[in-house]
C-alpha positions as CSV (number, residue, x, y, z in Angstrom):
1,M,136.3,66.5,65.9
2,K,139.5,64.6,65.1
3,L,141.0,62.5,67.7
4,Y,144.5,64.5,67.4
5,Q,142.8,67.7,67.6
6,A,141.0,66.7,71.0
7,L,144.2,65.7,72.6
8,R,146.1,68.8,71.8
9,H,146.3,69.9,75.3
10,V,146.4,66.9,77.2
11,D,150.3,67.2,77.5
12,K,149.9,70.5,79.5
13,F,147.7,68.4,81.9
14,R,148.7,68.1,85.5
15,T,151.0,65.2,86.1
16,V,151.2,65.5,90.2
17,F,147.8,66.0,92.1
18,D,147.8,68.8,94.5
19,F,146.3,67.6,97.7
20,G,146.4,70.9,99.3
21,G,147.8,70.1,102.5
22,R,144.9,67.8,103.0
23,E,145.5,65.3,106.0
24,V,144.4,61.5,105.6
25,A,140.8,60.9,106.6
26,H,140.9,58.6,109.7
27,W,137.7,56.5,109.8
28,F,138.1,53.7,112.4
29,P,134.4,53.5,114.2
30,G,133.6,51.5,117.3
31,H,132.3,48.7,115.2
32,M,135.6,48.2,113.4
33,A,137.6,47.8,116.5
34,K,135.1,45.7,117.9
35,G,135.2,43.6,114.6
36,L,138.8,43.3,114.7
37,K,138.5,41.9,118.3
38,Q,135.9,39.4,117.4
39,M,137.9,38.0,114.3
40,R,141.1,37.4,116.6
41,A,138.8,35.7,119.2
42,N,137.4,33.5,116.3
43,L,140.8,32.4,114.7
44,K,140.8,29.0,116.6
45,S,137.9,27.8,114.7
46,V,139.1,29.1,111.1
47,D,140.9,27.0,108.8
48,C,141.8,29.7,106.2
49,I,141.6,33.7,105.8
50,I,140.0,34.8,102.6
51,E,141.2,38.3,102.2
52,I,139.1,40.6,99.4
53,H,140.2,44.0,98.1
54,D,139.5,45.9,95.2
55,A,141.3,44.7,92.2
56,R,141.6,48.3,90.9
57,I,143.7,49.2,93.8
58,P,145.7,45.8,94.3
59,F,148.4,47.5,96.2
60,S,146.8,50.4,98.0
61,G,144.8,50.2,101.3
62,R,145.2,46.7,102.2
63,N,144.9,46.5,106.3
64,P,148.5,45.8,107.4
65,V,146.8,44.7,110.8
66,F,145.3,41.9,108.9
67,Q,148.9,40.6,108.1
68,D,150.2,41.0,111.3
69,T,147.4,39.6,113.6
70,L,145.7,37.0,111.5
71,S,149.0,35.8,109.4
72,A,149.2,32.4,111.3
73,K,146.2,31.1,109.3
74,P,146.5,30.0,105.4
75,H,145.5,33.1,103.6
76,L,143.9,33.7,100.3
77,L,143.7,37.1,98.5
78,I,140.8,37.6,96.3
79,L,141.0,40.9,93.9
80,N,137.2,41.6,93.3
81,K,135.4,43.8,91.0
82,M,137.8,42.5,88.2
83,D,135.2,43.9,85.6
84,L,136.2,47.4,86.7
85,A,139.8,46.8,86.7
86,D,142.3,47.4,83.7
87,L,143.8,43.8,84.0
88,S,146.1,44.2,80.8
89,N,149.2,44.3,83.3
90,K,147.9,41.3,85.5
91,Q,150.9,39.2,85.4
92,R,152.9,42.5,86.8
93,I,150.3,42.5,89.5
94,L,150.8,38.8,90.6
95,K,154.7,39.3,90.7
96,K,154.5,42.0,92.6
97,L,152.3,40.6,95.3
98,E,154.4,37.4,95.1
99,K,157.3,39.5,96.1
100,E,155.1,40.8,99.3
101,G,154.6,37.1,100.0
102,M,151.3,36.8,98.6
103,T,151.2,33.5,96.5
104,H,147.5,32.7,96.6
105,V,145.5,35.2,94.3
106,L,142.3,34.7,92.7
107,F,140.5,37.5,90.6
108,T,136.7,37.4,90.9
109,D,133.5,39.5,89.9
110,C,131.0,38.6,92.6
111,L,128.2,40.3,91.4
112,K,128.1,38.5,88.2
113,Q,125.5,35.8,88.0
114,R,128.1,33.0,86.8
115,D,131.6,34.0,87.6
116,H,133.8,31.0,86.5
117,N,136.7,32.1,89.1
118,I,134.0,31.5,92.0
119,K,134.0,27.8,90.8
120,K,137.6,27.5,91.2
121,L,137.5,29.2,95.1
122,V,136.6,26.0,97.1
123,P,139.2,23.8,95.3
124,K,141.8,26.3,95.7
125,V,141.1,26.7,99.5
126,M,141.4,23.0,100.0
127,D,144.7,23.0,98.2
128,I,146.1,25.7,100.5
129,I,144.6,23.8,103.9
130,A,146.0,20.6,103.0
131,S,149.2,22.2,102.5
132,K,149.4,23.1,106.2
133,P,148.5,21.5,109.4
134,R,145.0,22.1,110.6
135,F,146.1,21.3,114.6
136,N,143.1,21.5,116.7
137,R,140.6,21.0,113.7
138,E,142.7,18.0,112.2
139,E,139.6,15.7,113.2
140,I,136.8,18.1,112.3
141,T,135.4,17.1,108.8
142,N,133.9,20.5,107.8
143,Y,135.7,23.6,107.2
144,C,135.4,27.3,108.3
145,L,136.7,30.3,106.4
146,M,137.1,34.0,107.6
147,V,136.3,36.7,105.0
148,I,138.1,39.9,105.9
149,G,138.9,43.1,104.0
150,V,138.5,46.8,104.1
151,P,134.8,48.3,103.9
152,N,132.9,47.9,100.6
153,V,135.1,45.6,98.6
154,G,132.6,42.8,98.2
155,K,132.8,40.5,101.0
156,S,129.2,39.8,101.5
157,S,128.7,39.6,97.8
158,L,131.5,36.8,97.7
159,I,129.5,34.7,100.3
160,N,126.3,35.5,98.2
161,S,128.1,34.5,95.3
162,L,129.4,31.3,96.6
163,R,126.0,30.2,98.0
164,R,124.6,30.9,94.4
165,T,127.3,28.7,92.8
166,N,127.7,25.9,95.1
167,L,124.3,25.5,96.9
168,K,121.8,27.2,94.3
169,K,120.6,29.4,97.3
170,G,120.2,33.2,97.5
171,R,121.6,36.0,99.7
172,A,122.8,35.3,103.3
173,S,124.3,38.6,103.8
174,R,123.2,42.0,103.1
175,V,124.9,44.1,100.4
176,G,125.4,47.5,99.7
177,G,127.1,50.2,97.6
178,E,128.5,52.0,100.6
179,P,131.2,51.1,103.1
180,G,129.9,50.0,106.6
181,I,127.1,47.7,105.7
182,T,128.2,44.6,107.8
183,K,129.0,45.7,111.4
184,V,129.3,42.7,113.2
185,V,131.0,39.3,112.6
186,L,127.9,37.1,111.8
187,T,127.2,33.2,112.7
188,K,128.7,30.8,110.3
189,I,127.1,30.7,106.8
190,Q,127.1,27.5,104.8
191,V,128.6,28.2,101.2
192,C,129.5,24.5,100.2
193,E,127.9,20.9,101.0
194,R,130.8,18.8,99.5
195,P,132.8,19.7,101.4
196,I,130.8,21.1,104.3
197,M,132.0,24.7,104.1
198,Y,131.1,28.0,106.2
199,L,132.0,31.4,105.9
200,L,132.3,33.9,109.0
201,D,131.5,37.4,107.2
202,T,133.1,40.0,109.3
203,P,132.9,44.0,109.2
204,G,135.4,46.0,106.7
205,V,137.9,47.3,108.7
206,L,140.3,49.9,107.7
207,P,143.8,50.6,109.0
208,P,143.6,53.1,112.1
209,K,146.1,55.2,110.0
210,I,146.1,55.0,106.4
211,E,149.5,55.3,105.1
212,S,149.3,58.1,102.8
213,V,146.6,61.1,101.4
214,E,147.0,59.4,97.9
215,T,146.2,55.9,99.3
216,G,143.3,57.5,101.2
217,M,142.1,59.3,97.9
218,K,142.3,56.0,95.9
219,L,140.3,54.5,99.0
220,A,137.6,57.1,98.7
221,L,137.4,56.8,95.1
222,C,136.6,53.4,95.2
223,G,133.8,53.8,98.0
224,T,136.0,52.5,100.8
225,I,135.7,55.6,102.8
226,L,132.3,57.6,103.0
227,D,132.4,60.6,100.5
228,H,131.4,63.2,102.8
229,L,134.6,62.5,104.9
230,V,137.1,63.5,102.3
231,G,134.4,65.6,100.2
232,E,132.7,64.7,96.7
233,D,134.5,68.0,94.9
234,I,138.2,66.6,96.2
235,I,137.1,63.0,95.0
236,A,135.6,64.1,91.4
237,D,139.0,66.3,90.9
238,Y,141.1,63.4,92.1
239,L,139.0,60.9,89.3
240,L,139.4,63.4,86.5
241,Y,143.2,63.7,87.2
242,S,143.6,59.9,87.3
243,L,141.5,59.2,84.0
244,N,143.6,61.9,82.5
245,R,146.9,60.6,83.7
246,L,145.7,56.8,82.4
247,G,144.5,58.2,79.0
248,K,141.0,57.1,79.9
249,F,138.9,59.8,78.1
250,S,135.7,58.2,77.8
251,Y,134.1,60.9,80.0
252,V,134.4,63.2,77.0
253,D,131.8,61.3,75.0
254,K,129.6,60.4,78.1
255,Y,129.3,63.9,78.9
256,D,129.2,65.9,75.8
257,L,132.5,67.6,76.2
258,Q,134.2,68.9,73.2
259,E,137.7,67.6,74.2
260,P,139.6,66.3,77.4
261,S,139.6,68.7,80.0
262,D,141.9,69.1,83.2
263,D,139.6,71.7,85.0
264,I,136.9,70.0,87.2
265,Q,134.8,73.3,87.5
266,H,134.6,73.3,83.8
267,V,133.7,69.2,83.7
268,L,131.2,69.4,86.6
269,K,129.5,72.2,84.9
270,R,129.2,70.3,81.6
271,I,127.7,67.3,83.4
272,A,125.1,69.6,85.4
273,V,124.0,70.9,82.3
274,K,123.7,67.6,80.6
275,L,122.0,66.2,83.4
276,G,119.9,68.9,84.3
277,K,121.5,69.3,87.9
278,T,121.0,72.7,88.4
279,Q,119.6,74.9,91.3
280,R,117.8,78.1,91.8
281,V,119.4,80.9,94.2
282,K,118.7,84.3,95.1
283,A,121.0,86.9,94.1
284,I,121.4,90.5,95.4
285,T,121.6,93.1,92.8
286,G,121.4,96.9,92.7
287,V,118.0,96.7,91.5
288,G,116.6,94.3,94.1
289,N,116.7,90.4,94.6
290,V,116.6,88.1,91.4
291,T,116.7,84.3,90.9
292,I,119.1,82.7,88.8
293,T,119.8,79.2,87.7
294,I,123.4,77.8,88.4
295,P,124.9,74.2,88.1
296,N,124.9,72.0,91.1
297,Y,128.3,71.2,91.4
298,T,127.9,68.8,94.2
299,A,125.3,66.8,92.4
300,A,127.5,66.6,89.4
301,A,130.5,65.5,91.3
302,Y,128.6,62.9,92.9
303,D,127.2,61.6,89.4
304,F,130.7,61.5,88.1
305,I,131.9,59.4,91.0
306,R,129.2,57.2,90.7
307,A,129.5,56.5,86.7
308,F,133.2,55.6,87.8
309,R,132.2,53.2,90.6
310,K,129.9,51.4,87.9
311,G,132.4,50.9,85.3
312,E,130.7,53.5,83.0
313,L,134.1,55.5,82.6
314,G,135.9,52.3,81.2
315,Q,138.4,50.0,83.1
316,V,140.9,51.5,85.3
317,M,144.1,50.5,87.2
318,L,144.7,52.9,89.9
319,D,148.0,51.4,91.2
């Protein structure tokens, strides 16, 4: 089918997402509150704060509590998962962050075996530390960094990547595909030999109150909030709306659709049929019970979301 034919209905798609009166999902378990308390207690032994966030949402969902309570220390913002983000407007992002007071920014892909930007991190941190007095740590020859961020943005992956790059050693922190893997502030983990540098891994901490429903939805789409707290169906619908709004139609080919669609039920049905995600249910009829096969919409929604998070639907910038 020709492209202009396939896109003939796109101008009629939604331009605003209807959240249906939903409230922001609050997810601030006990380990997050405990973790934040431990972070504050450990600040005296820290030379620099490394805040890591998802490059697809550089402005949405960064925890303001970090800036309020940990701002006394030098600060580097790492926008991770750059391989999943559309960085065609990278300079716009950097300029906006600079206006917000964030002058030290580094883009990374911590799961990549050799990420050249990871090699830049230690020299950049040393420059940042050198620009400010170390006070009580002036005589100490080793350096300690604290890694902070919202859940599931790659804090543990960063630590492992630094060890792999600088020490040629493997994992020190457990890595997971869902938020909440790291639940306590760990002991110091060495990530560099020259200079001797340690990192403190910390649990992902969301703000006790997320600023808006849309910010919460972006965080959920990027896997920062557990799916079931928001609902796979609404996350999948917001994903479809976002892809269409951004003109990212790779889902059409991936799931063998004839054209882009703004109807999540239609898309999920096609996904379920293509992937064999069906379920058998009993239906009561006038002539007795019959077993029918219907699409498993929940399983299809999960696959759609997973494909986005793995970058199978193209590089996207949600902010």
